[in-house]
Backbone as ProteinMPNN parsed JSONL, in Angstrom:
{"seq_chain_A": "QVQLVESGGGLVQPGGSLRLSCAASGFTFRYYAMSWYRQAPGKERELVAVITSTGGSTNYADSVKGRFTISRDNAKNTVYLQMNSLKPGDTAVYYCYTLIGIDFWGQGTQVTVSS", "coords_chain_A": {"N_chain_A": [[72.323, 204.853, 123.509], [75.049, 202.562, 123.407], [75.347, 200.516, 120.609], [76.131, 197.569, 118.86], [75.922, 195.856, 115.948], [76.17, 192.924, 114.355], [76.507, 191.362, 111.123], [76.31, 189.17, 108.245], [77.308, 186.608, 108.586], [77.295, 182.994, 108.065], [76.929, 179.836, 106.292], [79.662, 178.33, 104.754], [81.775, 176.83, 102.307], [84.912, 175.083, 102.802], [87.759, 177.033, 101.968], [86.314, 179.066, 100.92], [84.848, 182.426, 101.047], [83.793, 185.086, 103.224], [82.228, 188.149, 104.209], [82.049, 189.964, 107.052], [80.06, 192.375, 108.757], [79.824, 195.131, 111.004], [77.66, 197.227, 112.385], [77.732, 200.256, 114.017], [76.432, 202.288, 116.676], [75.358, 205.05, 118.745], [77.612, 206.138, 119.854], [80.624, 208.096, 119.299], [81.89, 206.972, 116.668], [84.281, 207.242, 115.151], [86.258, 207.813, 116.936], [87.187, 205.587, 118.258], [88.987, 202.529, 118.687], [88.306, 199.383, 117.128], [87.332, 195.957, 117.321], [87.37, 192.497, 116.3], [86.26, 189.496, 117.655], [86.195, 185.943, 118.267], [84.394, 182.949, 119.119], [84.591, 179.612, 119.489], [82.769, 176.499, 119.801], [83.037, 175.212, 123.069], [85.428, 176.483, 123.525], [87.531, 179.256, 124.593], [86.739, 182.744, 124.193], [88.403, 184.488, 121.621], [90.721, 186.971, 120.449], [90.531, 188.197, 117.185], [91.065, 190.241, 115.281], [92.115, 193.679, 115.206], [91.531, 197.175, 114.825], [92.71, 200.482, 114.568], [91.388, 203.744, 115.545], [91.474, 205.497, 113.352], [91.904, 203.752, 111.36], [94.441, 203.388, 110.573], [96.191, 201.506, 111.535], [96.47, 198.016, 112.004], [95.972, 194.777, 113.513], [96.483, 191.262, 113.869], [95.393, 187.966, 114.842], [97.666, 185.243, 114.881], [96.662, 182.99, 113.645], [94.982, 183.842, 111.633], [96.294, 185.598, 110.033], [97.114, 186.972, 106.891], [94.917, 185.872, 105.704], [92.553, 187.02, 106.666], [91.068, 190.292, 106.711], [90.72, 193.283, 108.38], [88.747, 196.213, 108.329], [87.493, 199.599, 108.18], [84.801, 201.965, 107.881], [84.487, 205.088, 108.567], [82.646, 206.998, 107.907], [80.352, 205.59, 107.604], [80.028, 204.412, 110.014], [80.843, 201.755, 110.457], [82.45, 198.625, 110.813], [84.425, 196.136, 109.253], [85.034, 192.662, 108.474], [86.828, 190.939, 106.357], [86.984, 187.713, 105.235], [88.919, 185.286, 103.932], [89.881, 182.248, 102.216], [88.768, 180.34, 103.955], [88.703, 178.046, 106.715], [87.751, 174.906, 108.266], [88.39, 175.188, 110.974], [87.894, 177.833, 111.454], [85.307, 178.069, 112.15], [82.915, 179.487, 114.199], [81.27, 181.697, 116.549], [81.236, 185.024, 115.734], [82.185, 188.109, 117.082], [81.699, 191.589, 117.413], [83.51, 194.233, 118.931], [84.107, 196.904, 121.261], [85.826, 199.216, 123.382], [84.731, 201.466, 125.611], [85.342, 202.925, 128.082], [83.958, 200.869, 129.438], [83.407, 197.402, 128.506], [81.932, 196.745, 125.348], [79.863, 194.674, 123.481], [78.754, 193.085, 120.476], [75.899, 191.109, 119.367], [76.73, 188.873, 118.109], [77.578, 186.787, 115.281], [77.037, 183.843, 113.477], [79.487, 181.837, 112.01], [80.034, 179.231, 109.885], [82.129, 176.818, 108.662], [82.169, 174.401, 106.415], [82.026, 171.395, 104.479]], "CA_chain_A": [[73.067, 203.764, 124.074], [75.957, 201.924, 122.465], [74.873, 199.296, 119.965], [76.97, 196.957, 117.84], [75.077, 194.861, 115.301], [76.918, 192.177, 113.343], [75.788, 190.677, 110.059], [77.158, 188.598, 107.205], [77.701, 185.232, 108.837], [76.58, 181.966, 107.319], [77.597, 178.573, 106.002], [80.528, 178.454, 103.582], [82.651, 175.676, 102.122], [86.349, 175.367, 102.985], [88.342, 177.782, 100.86], [85.427, 180.146, 100.54], [85.0, 183.755, 101.647], [82.661, 185.811, 103.791], [82.535, 189.46, 104.766], [81.228, 190.355, 108.184], [79.905, 193.806, 109.011], [79.363, 195.525, 112.34], [77.144, 198.589, 112.374], [77.835, 200.83, 115.357], [75.649, 203.48, 116.946], [75.305, 205.461, 120.145], [78.871, 206.738, 120.285], [81.361, 208.71, 118.194], [82.598, 205.809, 116.139], [85.605, 207.521, 114.597], [87.213, 208.041, 118.021], [87.497, 204.375, 119.0], [89.422, 201.292, 118.062], [87.298, 198.341, 117.028], [87.917, 194.623, 117.23], [86.571, 191.294, 116.087], [86.597, 188.316, 118.423], [85.392, 184.771, 117.93], [84.313, 181.899, 120.132], [84.182, 178.309, 118.982], [82.162, 175.676, 120.859], [83.952, 174.625, 124.032], [86.68, 177.229, 123.603], [87.425, 180.62, 125.074], [86.669, 183.791, 123.185], [89.742, 184.919, 121.256], [90.837, 188.134, 119.58], [90.828, 187.879, 115.791], [91.676, 191.388, 114.607], [91.825, 194.978, 115.805], [91.852, 198.302, 113.963], [92.709, 201.733, 115.308], [90.258, 204.638, 115.276], [91.583, 206.057, 111.998], [92.145, 202.679, 110.403], [95.827, 203.43, 110.135], [96.952, 200.358, 112.029], [95.697, 196.807, 112.261], [96.714, 193.658, 114.072], [95.73, 190.027, 113.657], [95.838, 186.719, 115.442], [98.531, 184.493, 113.963], [95.885, 181.971, 112.942], [94.216, 184.41, 110.522], [97.145, 186.501, 109.246], [97.208, 186.648, 105.475], [93.615, 185.393, 105.205], [91.498, 187.94, 107.098], [91.39, 191.717, 106.671], [89.8, 194.173, 109.083], [88.718, 197.567, 107.79], [86.391, 200.391, 108.724], [84.326, 203.131, 107.155], [84.029, 205.987, 109.626], [81.478, 207.736, 107.42], [79.19, 204.702, 107.735], [80.035, 203.835, 111.361], [80.839, 200.318, 110.241], [83.715, 197.906, 110.72], [84.267, 194.935, 108.44], [86.04, 191.603, 108.527], [86.861, 190.126, 105.147], [87.572, 186.42, 105.576], [89.202, 184.486, 102.744], [90.517, 180.935, 102.438], [88.228, 179.872, 105.236], [88.985, 176.674, 107.123], [86.794, 174.44, 109.291], [88.796, 175.734, 112.266], [87.386, 179.203, 111.617], [83.923, 177.985, 112.595], [82.761, 180.14, 115.502], [80.459, 182.909, 116.588], [82.107, 186.194, 115.618], [81.653, 189.243, 117.823], [82.262, 192.925, 117.301], [83.822, 194.704, 120.286], [84.824, 198.137, 121.492], [85.997, 199.6, 124.778], [84.456, 202.881, 125.86], [85.25, 202.883, 129.546], [83.606, 199.48, 129.719], [83.335, 196.571, 127.308], [80.689, 196.64, 124.601], [79.878, 193.55, 122.544], [77.588, 192.815, 119.679], [75.201, 189.87, 119.712], [77.448, 187.792, 117.458], [77.067, 186.194, 114.048], [77.599, 182.5, 113.341], [80.208, 181.46, 110.79], [80.265, 177.791, 109.833], [82.915, 176.412, 107.493], [81.968, 172.963, 106.309], [81.645, 170.885, 103.153]], "C_chain_A": [[73.93, 203.121, 122.98], [75.318, 200.649, 121.918], [75.86, 198.867, 118.899], [76.163, 195.807, 117.245], [75.859, 194.212, 114.162], [75.982, 191.574, 112.306], [76.8, 190.057, 109.107], [77.629, 187.181, 107.442], [76.895, 184.256, 107.994], [77.4, 180.709, 107.174], [78.4, 178.727, 104.709], [81.418, 177.219, 103.508], [84.103, 176.05, 102.413], [86.938, 176.007, 101.73], [87.519, 178.964, 100.412], [85.692, 181.436, 101.313], [83.683, 184.244, 102.22], [83.147, 187.19, 104.197], [81.53, 189.765, 105.869], [81.192, 191.873, 108.293], [79.438, 194.013, 110.443], [78.957, 196.988, 112.271], [77.083, 199.116, 113.8], [76.959, 202.069, 115.478], [75.729, 203.806, 118.42], [76.597, 206.021, 120.695], [79.578, 207.309, 119.052], [82.356, 207.7, 117.648], [84.051, 206.117, 115.772], [86.671, 207.729, 115.678], [87.784, 206.75, 118.611], [88.014, 203.245, 118.127], [88.28, 200.277, 118.099], [87.98, 196.997, 116.843], [86.865, 193.603, 116.826], [87.151, 190.19, 116.962], [85.782, 187.144, 117.869], [85.439, 183.765, 119.068], [83.768, 180.642, 119.498], [83.59, 177.492, 120.128], [83.218, 175.055, 121.766], [85.276, 175.344, 124.195], [86.444, 178.626, 124.143], [87.326, 181.595, 123.899], [88.083, 184.295, 122.902], [89.691, 186.127, 120.327], [91.242, 187.691, 118.182], [91.587, 189.023, 115.123], [91.262, 192.667, 115.303], [92.261, 196.063, 114.829], [91.757, 199.579, 114.791], [91.587, 202.651, 114.83], [90.283, 205.198, 113.855], [91.706, 204.983, 110.927], [93.585, 202.585, 109.957], [96.681, 202.258, 110.571], [96.022, 199.204, 112.332], [96.596, 195.74, 112.863], [95.829, 192.424, 114.018], [96.277, 188.892, 114.505], [96.675, 185.964, 114.411], [97.728, 183.535, 113.098], [95.139, 182.516, 111.727], [95.048, 185.345, 109.643], [97.267, 186.027, 107.809], [95.909, 186.164, 104.87], [92.479, 186.368, 105.523], [92.001, 189.38, 106.998], [90.308, 192.502, 107.405], [89.9, 195.555, 108.456], [87.545, 198.309, 108.412], [86.059, 201.529, 107.787], [83.737, 204.071, 108.199], [82.848, 206.846, 109.19], [80.196, 206.914, 107.585], [79.099, 204.062, 109.122], [80.023, 202.309, 111.317], [82.267, 199.783, 110.191], [83.442, 196.572, 110.034], [85.344, 193.907, 108.776], [85.891, 190.766, 107.263], [87.628, 188.85, 105.456], [87.7, 185.59, 104.3], [89.866, 183.175, 103.14], [90.057, 180.326, 103.761], [88.48, 178.387, 105.445], [87.939, 176.215, 108.132], [87.125, 174.982, 110.688], [88.372, 177.171, 112.495], [85.931, 179.222, 112.069], [83.799, 178.512, 114.016], [81.65, 181.178, 115.404], [81.43, 184.087, 116.626], [81.411, 187.405, 116.232], [82.421, 190.514, 117.502], [82.442, 193.472, 118.719], [84.449, 196.09, 120.236], [84.866, 198.421, 122.988], [85.787, 201.101, 124.885], [84.244, 202.991, 127.371], [84.922, 201.487, 130.043], [83.527, 198.721, 128.396], [81.95, 196.653, 126.682], [80.856, 195.565, 123.534], [78.619, 193.559, 121.7], [76.975, 191.478, 120.072], [75.857, 188.655, 119.08], [76.764, 187.32, 116.184], [77.8, 184.872, 113.82], [78.274, 182.342, 111.982], [80.494, 179.967, 110.876], [80.972, 177.448, 108.531], [82.876, 174.894, 107.408], [81.608, 172.593, 104.878], [80.391, 170.03, 103.262]], "O_chain_A": [[73.584, 203.138, 121.799], [74.816, 199.817, 122.673], [76.365, 199.687, 118.132], [75.767, 194.887, 117.962], [76.169, 194.845, 113.153], [74.812, 191.311, 112.584], [77.989, 190.372, 109.151], [78.289, 186.603, 106.579], [75.948, 184.635, 107.306], [78.423, 180.529, 107.835], [77.879, 179.196, 103.698], [81.769, 176.635, 104.534], [84.48, 177.214, 102.283], [86.663, 175.594, 100.603], [87.978, 179.778, 99.61], [86.622, 181.527, 102.114], [82.604, 183.866, 101.761], [84.327, 187.382, 104.493], [80.322, 189.815, 105.637], [82.159, 192.561, 107.966], [78.745, 193.172, 111.014], [79.798, 197.874, 112.12], [76.467, 198.509, 114.676], [76.767, 202.806, 114.511], [76.111, 202.972, 119.241], [76.676, 206.348, 121.88], [79.185, 207.044, 117.916], [83.495, 207.597, 118.105], [84.946, 205.323, 116.062], [87.858, 207.811, 115.365], [88.748, 206.793, 119.374], [87.558, 203.029, 117.005], [87.416, 200.311, 118.975], [89.071, 196.912, 116.279], [85.662, 193.809, 116.983], [88.363, 189.979, 117.005], [84.825, 187.324, 117.117], [86.379, 183.729, 119.863], [82.631, 180.607, 119.028], [83.876, 177.761, 121.295], [84.177, 174.446, 121.29], [86.154, 174.875, 124.919], [85.318, 179.123, 124.156], [87.762, 181.31, 122.783], [88.868, 184.504, 123.827], [88.763, 186.291, 119.536], [92.178, 186.91, 118.013], [92.616, 188.809, 114.483], [90.196, 192.738, 115.915], [93.236, 195.896, 114.097], [90.849, 199.741, 115.606], [90.921, 202.368, 113.834], [89.236, 205.355, 113.227], [91.623, 205.271, 109.733], [93.919, 201.8, 109.07], [97.769, 202.04, 110.038], [94.922, 199.393, 112.852], [97.819, 195.794, 112.738], [94.604, 192.51, 114.106], [97.461, 188.859, 114.842], [96.414, 186.043, 113.211], [98.079, 183.297, 111.943], [94.706, 181.74, 110.875], [94.562, 185.831, 108.622], [97.49, 184.847, 107.541], [95.8, 186.053, 103.649], [91.549, 186.518, 104.731], [93.188, 189.655, 107.174], [89.125, 192.395, 107.084], [90.985, 196.013, 108.099], [86.708, 197.711, 109.089], [86.894, 201.997, 107.013], [82.614, 203.868, 108.659], [82.124, 207.369, 110.036], [79.1, 207.465, 107.692], [78.199, 203.262, 109.379], [79.279, 201.662, 112.054], [83.163, 200.396, 109.611], [82.385, 195.964, 110.207], [86.412, 194.241, 109.29], [84.949, 189.987, 107.123], [88.78, 188.897, 105.887], [86.701, 185.24, 103.672], [90.351, 183.022, 104.261], [90.863, 179.862, 104.567], [88.474, 177.589, 104.507], [87.307, 177.044, 108.786], [86.221, 175.208, 111.492], [88.477, 177.679, 113.612], [85.383, 180.29, 112.342], [84.488, 178.046, 114.924], [81.16, 181.491, 114.319], [82.336, 184.13, 117.459], [80.246, 187.693, 115.96], [83.641, 190.5, 117.342], [81.625, 193.205, 119.601], [85.204, 196.421, 119.322], [84.04, 197.924, 123.754], [86.547, 201.898, 124.335], [83.121, 203.13, 127.856], [85.554, 200.99, 130.975], [83.574, 199.312, 127.317], [80.934, 196.634, 127.376], [81.839, 195.542, 122.792], [77.555, 193.986, 122.148], [77.456, 190.801, 120.98], [75.571, 187.524, 119.472], [75.548, 187.434, 116.027], [79.021, 184.794, 113.954], [77.7, 182.672, 110.944], [81.121, 179.499, 111.826], [80.481, 177.746, 107.442], [83.475, 174.196, 108.226], [80.973, 173.365, 104.16], [79.91, 169.509, 102.256]]}, "name": "protein", "num_of_chains": 1, "seq": "QVQLVESGGGLVQPGGSLRLSCAASGFTFRYYAMSWYRQAPGKERELVAVITSTGGSTNYADSVKGRFTISRDNAKNTVYLQMNSLKPGDTAVYYCYTLIGIDFWGQGTQVTVSS"}
């Protein structure tokens, strides 16, 4: 069965960095695009970044461009989100996502940016 397991969240001060990881299993990882979404309290879930199956193309929400980087290691079945220059507005639960006929989501990892 498809499983997406996020890790790497936590509490960080404004201006700090975190790297999120999403370990995938149960499908042929290298064939599928992967995405990161986030959901802040009281807000809708929003797309943060997406990467194609080969990693050759990426796209980002305007709010994170220049600060976040999505990458993947197809040998390790893992997708990453490097987050730099974090702001309090980045506080949210971050989810890993892929579409394989239907939507698959991870359980989410909490990122809190606060002094």
